[in-house]
C-alpha positions, 0 to 999 in steps of 0.5 A: 668878555667884559670883566666890568660893565659900567652903567651910567655916566662916568664923571670920575673916570672909573672905567679908565681907572679900571682899564689901567688896572688891566680890567676889560670895561664895557660902558652902557649909558643912556637907557640900556636894556637887558639885550644891551647887557647881553651884548656886552657879556653880562653872563661872564662879567664879574662886576656890574658898576652902577653910577646912575640910580635911574638904571637900577632897574637893570640890576635884577635883570643882570642878576637873572643873567648872572647870579654871581655878578658883584653889583657895586654902586658909586652914586650919591643918589638914594637907592630904591629899596630893591636896589639896596637889597641886591647891591653888594657894595654901595658907596657915596662919592662924597664920602669915598674918593674914586681911587679908594673906591676902585681899590675896593672894587678890585679887592672885591673882584680878587676875593671872588675870583681865583687867579686862573679865572682872569686872563 
């Protein structure tokens, strides 16, 4: 099971930073599908981290498969209205550095999970 599914490229090494904080991270780049989300464990994931708004169409698919997933975006691109409405947190990398963003993601995870839910 992945704690976090990262959609898009990872120029800021967000996946590595989250793995260093003891989270299981699955990365999907290119043009993944709903089946790809299932393959990496979307139904049990805690966070969908989107770095490429071209992949925002997968947000509703992820929400259908996991209603409680936290959707966070780290991109300077403008979000389509449907993505803005379904995002729990959207951060511009020009305004918040990757370390601060990772802290915010970890705080968000900890606020929605009990200590017994994580290994």
